[in-house]
A tleap script that builds the chain and sets N, CA, C and O, in Angstrom:
source leaprc.protein.ff14SB
mol = sequence {
  NMET GLY TYR GLN ARG TYR GLN SER CYS ILE
  GLU ALA CYS ASN ALA CYS ALA ASP ALA CYS
  ASP TYR CYS SER SER GLU SER LEU ARG GLU
  GLU ASP VAL LYS MET MET ALA GLU CYS ILE
  ARG LEU ASP MET ASP CYS ALA ALA ILE CYS
  ARG MET ALA ALA GLY TYR MET ALA ARG ASP
  SER ARG TYR ALA VAL ARG LEU CYS ASP LEU
  CYS ALA ASP VAL CYS GLU ALA CYS ALA ALA
  GLU CYS ALA ARG HIE PRO TYR ALA HIE CYS
  GLN ALA CYS ALA LYS ALA CYS ARG ARG CYS
  ALA GLU GLU CYS ARG ARG MET SER ALA CGLY
}
set mol.1.N position { 0.824 -1.202 0.000 }
set mol.1.CA position { 0.000 0.000 0.000 }
set mol.1.C position { 0.862 1.257 0.000 }
set mol.1.O position { 0.521 2.226 -0.677 }
set mol.2.N position { 1.972 1.267 0.743 }
set mol.2.CA position { 2.794 2.448 0.882 }
set mol.2.C position { 3.274 3.004 -0.434 }
set mol.2.O position { 3.206 4.212 -0.663 }
set mol.3.N position { 3.765 2.127 -1.315 }
set mol.3.CA position { 4.334 2.615 -2.555 }
set mol.3.C position { 3.295 3.334 -3.404 }
set mol.3.O position { 3.572 4.416 -3.921 }
set mol.4.N position { 2.111 2.760 -3.560 }
set mol.4.CA position { 1.095 3.416 -4.373 }
set mol.4.C position { 0.683 4.749 -3.772 }
set mol.4.O position { 0.494 5.724 -4.498 }
set mol.5.N position { 0.545 4.800 -2.476 }
set mol.5.CA position { 0.107 6.021 -1.805 }
set mol.5.C position { 1.132 7.147 -1.971 }
set mol.5.O position { 0.768 8.320 -2.053 }
set mol.6.N position { 2.381 6.787 -2.016 }
set mol.6.CA position { 3.454 7.772 -2.085 }
set mol.6.C position { 4.116 7.854 -3.458 }
set mol.6.O position { 5.118 8.552 -3.611 }
set mol.7.N position { 3.591 7.174 -4.437 }
set mol.7.CA position { 4.294 7.002 -5.708 }
set mol.7.C position { 4.756 8.307 -6.343 }
set mol.7.O position { 5.910 8.397 -6.760 }
set mol.8.N position { 3.903 9.319 -6.432 }
set mol.8.CA position { 4.331 10.556 -7.091 }
set mol.8.C position { 5.427 11.270 -6.299 }
set mol.8.O position { 6.304 11.908 -6.882 }
set mol.9.N position { 5.376 11.162 -4.986 }
set mol.9.CA position { 6.414 11.781 -4.160 }
set mol.9.C position { 7.732 11.005 -4.288 }
set mol.9.O position { 8.804 11.605 -4.370 }
set mol.10.N position { 7.646 9.693 -4.303 }
set mol.10.CA position { 8.844 8.871 -4.488 }
set mol.10.C position { 9.501 9.200 -5.834 }
set mol.10.O position { 10.719 9.358 -5.919 }
set mol.11.N position { 8.684 9.298 -6.873 }
set mol.11.CA position { 9.223 9.615 -8.199 }
set mol.11.C position { 9.868 10.996 -8.219 }
set mol.11.O position { 10.925 11.182 -8.823 }
set mol.12.N position { 9.239 11.960 -7.565 }
set mol.12.CA position { 9.811 13.316 -7.506 }
set mol.12.C position { 11.125 13.309 -6.730 }
set mol.12.O position { 12.076 13.988 -7.117 }
set mol.13.N position { 11.181 12.556 -5.650 }
set mol.13.CA position { 12.417 12.460 -4.861 }
set mol.13.C position { 13.536 11.823 -5.678 }
set mol.13.O position { 14.667 12.307 -5.656 }
set mol.14.N position { 13.238 10.756 -6.390 }
set mol.14.CA position { 14.262 10.102 -7.202 }
set mol.14.C position { 14.730 10.996 -8.343 }
set mol.14.O position { 15.925 11.053 -8.635 }
set mol.15.N position { 13.809 11.687 -8.985 }
set mol.15.CA position { 14.179 12.606 -10.072 }
set mol.15.C position { 15.024 13.761 -9.541 }
set mol.15.O position { 15.977 14.193 -10.190 }
set mol.16.N position { 14.672 14.250 -8.371 }
set mol.16.CA position { 15.426 15.339 -7.756 }
set mol.16.C position { 16.841 14.879 -7.408 }
set mol.16.O position { 17.812 15.589 -7.669 }
set mol.17.N position { 16.952 13.699 -6.824 }
set mol.17.CA position { 18.274 13.176 -6.477 }
set mol.17.C position { 19.148 13.054 -7.720 }
set mol.17.O position { 20.329 13.400 -7.687 }
set mol.18.N position { 18.572 12.564 -8.814 }
set mol.18.CA position { 19.338 12.441 -10.062 }
set mol.18.C position { 19.761 13.814 -10.579 }
set mol.18.O position { 20.900 13.992 -11.011 }
set mol.19.N position { 18.845 14.787 -10.537 }
set mol.19.CA position { 19.164 16.141 -10.996 }
set mol.19.C position { 20.261 16.763 -10.135 }
set mol.19.O position { 21.150 17.443 -10.648 }
set mol.20.N position { 20.195 16.530 -8.830 }
set mol.20.CA position { 21.215 17.060 -7.917 }
set mol.20.C position { 22.574 16.417 -8.168 }
set mol.20.O position { 23.597 17.101 -8.152 }
set mol.21.N position { 22.590 15.108 -8.399 }
set mol.21.CA position { 23.857 14.434 -8.703 }
set mol.21.C position { 24.469 15.001 -9.976 }
set mol.21.O position { 25.671 15.261 -10.030 }
set mol.22.N position { 23.647 15.192 -10.996 }
set mol.22.CA position { 24.133 15.738 -12.258 }
set mol.22.C position { 24.630 17.174 -12.068 }
set mol.22.O position { 25.688 17.548 -12.576 }
set mol.23.N position { 23.860 17.965 -11.336 }
set mol.23.CA position { 24.233 19.361 -11.103 }
set mol.23.C position { 25.564 19.455 -10.360 }
set mol.23.O position { 26.420 20.258 -10.730 }
set mol.24.N position { 25.744 18.658 -9.333 }
set mol.24.CA position { 27.005 18.726 -8.581 }
set mol.24.C position { 28.180 18.298 -9.455 }
set mol.24.O position { 29.258 18.888 -9.383 }
set mol.25.N position { 27.974 17.283 -10.272 }
set mol.25.CA position { 29.039 16.815 -11.156 }
set mol.25.C position { 29.397 17.880 -12.195 }
set mol.25.O position { 30.575 18.136 -12.445 }
set mol.26.N position { 28.391 18.493 -12.792 }
set mol.26.CA position { 28.639 19.545 -13.783 }
set mol.26.C position { 29.233 20.793 -13.132 }
set mol.26.O position { 30.066 21.473 -13.733 }
set mol.27.N position { 28.809 21.093 -11.912 }
set mol.27.CA position { 29.331 22.274 -11.212 }
set mol.27.C position { 30.826 22.143 -10.943 }
set mol.27.O position { 31.545 23.142 -10.909 }
set mol.28.N position { 31.288 20.918 -10.753 }
set mol.28.CA position { 32.722 20.690 -10.553 }
set mol.28.C position { 33.525 20.996 -11.814 }
set mol.28.O position { 34.742 21.171 -11.748 }
set mol.29.N position { 32.861 21.059 -12.940 }
set mol.29.CA position { 33.530 21.348 -14.216 }
set mol.29.C position { 33.509 22.840 -14.570 }
set mol.29.O position { 34.124 23.254 -15.553 }
set mol.30.N position { 32.814 23.633 -13.781 }
set mol.30.CA position { 32.742 25.072 -14.061 }
set mol.30.C position { 34.087 25.727 -13.774 }
set mol.30.O position { 34.868 25.223 -12.966 }
set mol.31.N position { 34.357 26.847 -14.432 }
set mol.31.CA position { 35.630 27.538 -14.271 }
set mol.31.C position { 35.896 27.948 -12.828 }
set mol.31.O position { 36.986 27.726 -12.301 }
set mol.32.N position { 34.894 28.546 -12.196 }
set mol.32.CA position { 35.055 29.021 -10.818 }
set mol.32.C position { 34.369 28.052 -9.863 }
set mol.32.O position { 33.257 28.299 -9.395 }
set mol.33.N position { 35.047 26.955 -9.585 }
set mol.33.CA position { 34.471 25.913 -8.731 }
set mol.33.C position { 34.211 26.438 -7.319 }
set mol.33.O position { 33.238 26.043 -6.677 }
set mol.34.N position { 35.077 27.323 -6.839 }
set mol.34.CA position { 34.875 27.876 -5.496 }
set mol.34.C position { 33.542 28.605 -5.395 }
set mol.34.O position { 32.874 28.544 -4.363 }
set mol.35.N position { 33.158 29.292 -6.460 }
set mol.35.CA position { 31.886 29.996 -6.466 }
set mol.35.C position { 30.713 28.999 -6.406 }
set mol.35.O position { 29.618 29.351 -5.967 }
set mol.36.N position { 30.948 27.772 -6.844 }
set mol.36.CA position { 29.906 26.745 -6.898 }
set mol.36.C position { 29.886 25.865 -5.648 }
set mol.36.O position { 29.085 24.934 -5.563 }
set mol.37.N position { 30.743 26.144 -4.696 }
set mol.37.CA position { 30.902 25.250 -3.540 }
set mol.37.C position { 29.599 25.027 -2.774 }
set mol.37.O position { 29.268 23.887 -2.451 }
set mol.38.N position { 28.865 26.079 -2.483 }
set mol.38.CA position { 27.617 25.925 -1.722 }
set mol.38.C position { 26.580 25.163 -2.538 }
set mol.38.O position { 25.818 24.365 -1.992 }
set mol.39.N position { 26.552 25.405 -3.822 }
set mol.39.CA position { 25.647 24.681 -4.718 }
set mol.39.C position { 25.966 23.179 -4.672 }
set mol.39.O position { 25.066 22.349 -4.547 }
set mol.40.N position { 27.225 22.852 -4.773 }
set mol.40.CA position { 27.654 21.450 -4.762 }
set mol.40.C position { 27.309 20.801 -3.423 }
set mol.40.O position { 26.807 19.677 -3.390 }
set mol.41.N position { 27.572 21.496 -2.327 }
set mol.41.CA position { 27.249 20.953 -0.993 }
set mol.41.C position { 25.758 20.682 -0.867 }
set mol.41.O position { 25.355 19.609 -0.418 }
set mol.42.N position { 24.941 21.651 -1.261 }
set mol.42.CA position { 23.494 21.468 -1.169 }
set mol.42.C position { 23.001 20.378 -2.121 }
set mol.42.O position { 22.087 19.627 -1.780 }
set mol.43.N position { 23.596 20.287 -3.303 }
set mol.43.CA position { 23.242 19.205 -4.225 }
set mol.43.C position { 23.466 17.848 -3.561 }
set mol.43.O position { 22.614 16.963 -3.638 }
set mol.44.N position { 24.606 17.693 -2.918 }
set mol.44.CA position { 24.916 16.405 -2.282 }
set mol.44.C position { 23.962 16.114 -1.127 }
set mol.44.O position { 23.480 14.990 -0.985 }
set mol.45.N position { 23.689 17.130 -0.299 }
set mol.45.CA position { 22.748 16.945 0.809 }
set mol.45.C position { 21.355 16.598 0.288 }
set mol.45.O position { 20.689 15.700 0.804 }
set mol.46.N position { 20.933 17.319 -0.734 }
set mol.46.CA position { 19.599 17.136 -1.279 }
set mol.46.C position { 19.449 15.742 -1.901 }
set mol.46.O position { 18.450 15.062 -1.668 }
set mol.47.N position { 20.429 15.324 -2.681 }
set mol.47.CA position { 20.378 13.994 -3.299 }
set mol.47.C position { 20.278 12.909 -2.222 }
set mol.47.O position { 19.504 11.960 -2.353 }
set mol.48.N position { 21.060 13.060 -1.173 }
set mol.48.CA position { 21.069 12.049 -0.110 }
set mol.48.C position { 19.729 11.975 0.609 }
set mol.48.O position { 19.206 10.883 0.834 }
set mol.49.N position { 19.170 13.124 0.971 }
set mol.49.CA position { 17.912 13.086 1.721 }
set mol.49.C position { 16.751 12.667 0.828 }
set mol.49.O position { 15.810 12.028 1.299 }
set mol.50.N position { 16.805 13.016 -0.446 }
set mol.50.CA position { 15.746 12.585 -1.366 }
set mol.50.C position { 15.728 11.065 -1.499 }
set mol.50.O position { 14.664 10.446 -1.492 }
set mol.51.N position { 16.906 10.474 -1.620 }
set mol.51.CA position { 16.968 9.003 -1.734 }
set mol.51.C position { 16.508 8.342 -0.430 }
set mol.51.O position { 15.829 7.315 -0.448 }
set mol.52.N position { 16.882 8.938 0.684 }
set mol.52.CA position { 16.447 8.390 1.964 }
set mol.52.C position { 14.930 8.499 2.105 }
set mol.52.O position { 14.277 7.546 2.529 }
set mol.53.N position { 14.377 9.638 1.756 }
set mol.53.CA position { 12.924 9.839 1.860 }
set mol.53.C position { 12.183 8.854 0.966 }
set mol.53.O position { 11.163 8.296 1.370 }
set mol.54.N position { 12.691 8.638 -0.252 }
set mol.54.CA position { 12.051 7.679 -1.161 }
set mol.54.C position { 12.032 6.287 -0.544 }
set mol.54.O position { 11.031 5.577 -0.634 }
set mol.55.N position { 13.128 5.902 0.074 }
set mol.55.CA position { 13.194 4.598 0.732 }
set mol.55.C position { 12.219 4.481 1.901 }
set mol.55.O position { 11.561 3.454 2.067 }
set mol.56.N position { 12.132 5.520 2.697 }
set mol.56.CA position { 11.209 5.512 3.837 }
set mol.56.C position { 9.766 5.382 3.357 }
set mol.56.O position { 8.973 4.643 3.940 }
set mol.57.N position { 9.435 6.107 2.288 }
set mol.57.CA position { 8.075 6.008 1.757 }
set mol.57.C position { 7.817 4.636 1.155 }
set mol.57.O position { 6.736 4.077 1.339 }
set mol.58.N position { 8.784 4.086 0.442 }
set mol.58.CA position { 8.619 2.761 -0.164 }
set mol.58.C position { 8.368 1.697 0.899 }
set mol.58.O position { 7.640 0.733 0.667 }
set mol.59.N position { 8.975 1.882 2.062 }
set mol.59.CA position { 8.779 0.937 3.178 }
set mol.59.C position { 7.561 1.280 4.022 }
set mol.59.O position { 7.221 0.551 4.954 }
set mol.60.N position { 6.902 2.394 3.696 }
set mol.60.CA position { 5.765 2.886 4.475 }
set mol.60.C position { 6.159 3.081 5.943 }
set mol.60.O position { 5.420 2.727 6.862 }
set mol.61.N position { 7.352 3.658 6.125 }
set mol.61.CA position { 7.867 3.902 7.468 }
set mol.61.C position { 7.007 4.919 8.206 }
set mol.61.O position { 6.471 5.855 7.612 }
set mol.62.N position { 6.890 4.719 9.488 }
set mol.62.CA position { 6.134 5.684 10.296 }
set mol.62.C position { 6.861 7.027 10.384 }
set mol.62.O position { 6.273 8.015 10.826 }
set mol.63.N position { 8.113 7.077 9.976 }
set mol.63.CA position { 8.882 8.323 10.004 }
set mol.63.C position { 8.900 9.027 8.645 }
set mol.63.O position { 9.520 10.083 8.511 }
set mol.64.N position { 8.241 8.469 7.651 }
set mol.64.CA position { 8.271 9.030 6.295 }
set mol.64.C position { 7.760 10.465 6.260 }
set mol.64.O position { 8.349 11.316 5.594 }
set mol.65.N position { 6.677 10.738 6.964 }
set mol.65.CA position { 6.096 12.083 6.932 }
set mol.65.C position { 7.083 13.106 7.494 }
set mol.65.O position { 7.297 14.157 6.889 }
set mol.66.N position { 7.678 12.809 8.632 }
set mol.66.CA position { 8.629 13.748 9.234 }
set mol.66.C position { 9.859 13.926 8.362 }
set mol.66.O position { 10.366 15.039 8.224 }
set mol.67.N position { 10.341 12.847 7.775 }
set mol.67.CA position { 11.511 12.935 6.919 }
set mol.67.C position { 11.194 13.739 5.659 }
set mol.67.O position { 12.023 14.525 5.200 }
set mol.68.N position { 10.017 13.551 5.106 }
set mol.68.CA position { 9.640 14.301 3.897 }
set mol.68.C position { 9.491 15.790 4.189 }
set mol.68.O position { 9.749 16.618 3.315 }
set mol.69.N position { 9.090 16.132 5.371 }
set mol.69.CA position { 9.008 17.543 5.731 }
set mol.69.C position { 10.413 18.162 5.731 }
set mol.69.O position { 10.604 19.268 5.226 }
set mol.70.N position { 11.377 17.461 6.288 }
set mol.70.CA position { 12.767 17.921 6.270 }
set mol.70.C position { 13.312 17.908 4.842 }
set mol.70.O position { 14.040 18.819 4.447 }
set mol.71.N position { 12.969 16.897 4.080 }
set mol.71.CA position { 13.404 16.812 2.689 }
set mol.71.C position { 12.934 18.046 1.922 }
set mol.71.O position { 13.690 18.607 1.129 }
set mol.72.N position { 11.710 18.467 2.150 }
set mol.72.CA position { 11.187 19.662 1.477 }
set mol.72.C position { 12.014 20.890 1.840 }
set mol.72.O position { 12.288 21.728 0.981 }
set mol.73.N position { 12.411 21.003 3.098 }
set mol.73.CA position { 13.255 22.137 3.518 }
set mol.73.C position { 14.585 22.145 2.759 }
set mol.73.O position { 15.028 23.186 2.275 }
set mol.74.N position { 15.209 20.980 2.664 }
set mol.74.CA position { 16.499 20.877 1.974 }
set mol.74.C position { 16.317 21.164 0.482 }
set mol.74.O position { 17.131 21.860 -0.124 }
set mol.75.N position { 15.252 20.627 -0.102 }
set mol.75.CA position { 14.977 20.881 -1.527 }
set mol.75.C position { 14.771 22.361 -1.795 }
set mol.75.O position { 15.256 22.880 -2.801 }
set mol.76.N position { 14.067 23.042 -0.918 }
set mol.76.CA position { 13.835 24.479 -1.098 }
set mol.76.C position { 15.146 25.262 -1.013 }
set mol.76.O position { 15.367 26.193 -1.787 }
set mol.77.N position { 16.008 24.886 -0.079 }
set mol.77.CA position { 17.311 25.551 0.040 }
set mol.77.C position { 18.164 25.294 -1.203 }
set mol.77.O position { 18.822 26.204 -1.705 }
set mol.78.N position { 18.152 24.063 -1.694 }
set mol.78.CA position { 18.931 23.713 -2.873 }
set mol.78.C position { 18.383 24.445 -4.100 }
set mol.78.O position { 19.154 24.944 -4.920 }
set mol.79.N position { 17.075 24.509 -4.226 }
set mol.79.CA position { 16.461 25.223 -5.358 }
set mol.79.C position { 16.857 26.690 -5.351 }
set mol.79.O position { 17.175 27.254 -6.398 }
set mol.80.N position { 16.840 27.306 -4.191 }
set mol.80.CA position { 17.196 28.721 -4.087 }
set mol.80.C position { 18.644 28.954 -4.487 }
set mol.80.O position { 18.950 29.914 -5.194 }
set mol.81.N position { 19.529 28.083 -4.040 }
set mol.81.CA position { 20.945 28.230 -4.393 }
set mol.81.C position { 21.168 27.980 -5.879 }
set mol.81.O position { 21.845 28.763 -6.545 }
set mol.82.N position { 20.612 26.911 -6.395 }
set mol.82.CA position { 20.808 26.592 -7.817 }
set mol.82.C position { 20.224 27.674 -8.721 }
set mol.82.O position { 20.788 27.976 -9.772 }
set mol.83.N position { 19.117 28.248 -8.323 }
set mol.83.CA position { 18.469 29.287 -9.130 }
set mol.83.C position { 19.351 30.531 -9.270 }
set mol.83.O position { 19.160 31.320 -10.196 }
set mol.84.N position { 20.294 30.711 -8.379 }
set mol.84.CA position { 21.207 31.868 -8.436 }
set mol.84.C position { 22.201 31.766 -9.587 }
set mol.84.O position { 22.774 32.775 -9.999 }
set mol.85.N position { 22.413 30.561 -10.111 }
set mol.85.CA position { 23.433 30.328 -11.131 }
set mol.85.C position { 22.790 30.189 -12.507 }
set mol.85.O position { 21.727 29.580 -12.633 }
set mol.86.N position { 23.417 30.743 -13.534 }
set mol.86.CA position { 22.807 30.758 -14.866 }
set mol.86.C position { 22.933 29.448 -15.657 }
set mol.86.O position { 22.348 29.315 -16.732 }
set mol.87.N position { 23.672 28.510 -15.140 }
set mol.87.CA position { 23.943 27.283 -15.889 }
set mol.87.C position { 22.684 26.432 -16.041 }
set mol.87.O position { 21.844 26.375 -15.143 }
set mol.88.N position { 22.571 25.772 -17.196 }
set mol.88.CA position { 21.397 24.934 -17.478 }
set mol.88.C position { 21.236 23.835 -16.440 }
set mol.88.O position { 20.114 23.535 -16.032 }
set mol.89.N position { 22.336 23.231 -16.008 }
set mol.89.CA position { 22.233 22.158 -15.020 }
set mol.89.C position { 21.709 22.679 -13.687 }
set mol.89.O position { 20.982 21.972 -12.989 }
set mol.90.N position { 22.068 23.897 -13.331 }
set mol.90.CA position { 21.566 24.489 -12.083 }
set mol.90.C position { 20.074 24.828 -12.199 }
set mol.90.O position { 19.302 24.600 -11.268 }
set mol.91.N position { 19.689 25.366 -13.339 }
set mol.91.CA position { 18.281 25.720 -13.531 }
set mol.91.C position { 17.404 24.466 -13.550 }
set mol.91.O position { 16.309 24.471 -12.987 }
set mol.92.N position { 17.870 23.400 -14.188 }
set mol.92.CA position { 17.122 22.135 -14.205 }
set mol.92.C position { 17.038 21.541 -12.807 }
set mol.92.O position { 16.011 20.985 -12.420 }
set mol.93.N position { 18.108 21.661 -12.065 }
set mol.93.CA position { 18.130 21.153 -10.695 }
set mol.93.C position { 17.155 21.945 -9.824 }
set mol.93.O position { 16.406 21.361 -9.041 }
set mol.94.N position { 17.163 23.250 -9.956 }
set mol.94.CA position { 16.242 24.082 -9.172 }
set mol.94.C position { 14.798 23.688 -9.450 }
set mol.94.O position { 13.981 23.624 -8.532 }
set mol.95.N position { 14.488 23.429 -10.697 }
set mol.95.CA position { 13.122 23.025 -11.074 }
set mol.95.C position { 12.759 21.682 -10.431 }
set mol.95.O position { 11.670 21.530 -9.876 }
set mol.96.N position { 13.670 20.714 -10.506 }
set mol.96.CA position { 13.420 19.398 -9.904 }
set mol.96.C position { 13.273 19.519 -8.384 }
set mol.96.O position { 12.443 18.839 -7.781 }
set mol.97.N position { 14.076 20.379 -7.776 }
set mol.97.CA position { 14.011 20.580 -6.327 }
set mol.97.C position { 12.673 21.209 -5.912 }
set mol.97.O position { 12.070 20.807 -4.917 }
set mol.98.N position { 12.225 22.188 -6.681 }
set mol.98.CA position { 10.936 22.817 -6.361 }
set mol.98.C position { 9.791 21.816 -6.476 }
set mol.98.O position { 8.894 21.792 -5.633 }
set mol.99.N position { 9.825 20.989 -7.524 }
set mol.99.CA position { 8.782 19.970 -7.695 }
set mol.99.C position { 8.808 18.976 -6.531 }
set mol.99.O position { 7.761 18.608 -5.999 }
set mol.100.N position { 9.993 18.550 -6.146 }
set mol.100.CA position { 10.127 17.602 -5.041 }
set mol.100.C position { 9.637 18.222 -3.734 }
set mol.100.O position { 8.941 17.570 -2.955 }
set mol.101.N position { 9.998 19.464 -3.501 }
set mol.101.CA position { 9.535 20.144 -2.282 }
set mol.101.C position { 8.018 20.199 -2.243 }
set mol.101.O position { 7.417 19.960 -1.196 }
set mol.102.N position { 7.395 20.511 -3.368 }
set mol.102.CA position { 5.927 20.545 -3.440 }
set mol.102.C position { 5.333 19.184 -3.119 }
set mol.102.O position { 4.397 19.080 -2.327 }
set mol.103.N position { 5.874 18.150 -3.730 }
set mol.103.CA position { 5.365 16.786 -3.499 }
set mol.103.C position { 5.549 16.368 -2.038 }
set mol.103.O position { 4.655 15.778 -1.431 }
set mol.104.N position { 6.714 16.682 -1.489 }
set mol.104.CA position { 6.974 16.327 -0.085 }
set mol.104.C position { 6.048 17.089 0.864 }
set mol.104.O position { 5.552 16.520 1.837 }
set mol.105.N position { 5.818 18.355 0.589 }
set mol.105.CA position { 4.899 19.132 1.435 }
set mol.105.C position { 3.479 18.575 1.350 }
set mol.105.O position { 2.779 18.465 2.357 }
set mol.106.N position { 3.072 18.230 0.142 }
set mol.106.CA position { 1.735 17.670 -0.049 }
set mol.106.C position { 1.603 16.331 0.703 }
set mol.106.O position { 0.598 16.073 1.366 }
set mol.107.N position { 2.628 15.500 0.585 }
set mol.107.CA position { 2.600 14.197 1.258 }
set mol.107.C position { 2.605 14.370 2.768 }
set mol.107.O position { 1.857 13.690 3.471 }
set mol.108.N position { 3.431 15.264 3.272 }
set mol.108.CA position { 3.550 15.407 4.734 }
set mol.108.C position { 2.351 16.126 5.338 }
set mol.108.O position { 2.114 16.034 6.542 }
set mol.109.N position { 1.592 16.841 4.511 }
set mol.109.CA position { 0.398 17.548 5.009 }
set mol.109.C position { -0.807 16.618 5.136 }
set mol.109.O position { -1.762 16.918 5.852 }
set mol.110.N position { -0.752 15.513 4.449 }
set mol.110.CA position { -1.948 14.766 4.608 }
set mol.110.C position { -2.088 13.477 3.984 }
set mol.110.O position { -3.128 12.833 4.124 }
savepdb mol mol.pdb
quit
């Protein structure tokens, strides 16, 4: 039952984690890597918590709601940071993060 109930949120979390992994990898290739440091850190944090949240939901863990609420916070922070950078990978990541945050908020609200 858990997977079907959370399916759209799980999919958003997995897509966000993939976008964050790609963004951090591409950010390491930018000329001014130091300028991208916070973006890379948040990408890594966001990817990790998104994968964890997806797993908790897939298992229908009693902690899934609380974890998804925190996941939404991290996604929002990552989206804000990525949106500051003009690179396509950052803009795509920000979009995936915003979608994931919305899904996590919706799931944790009810």
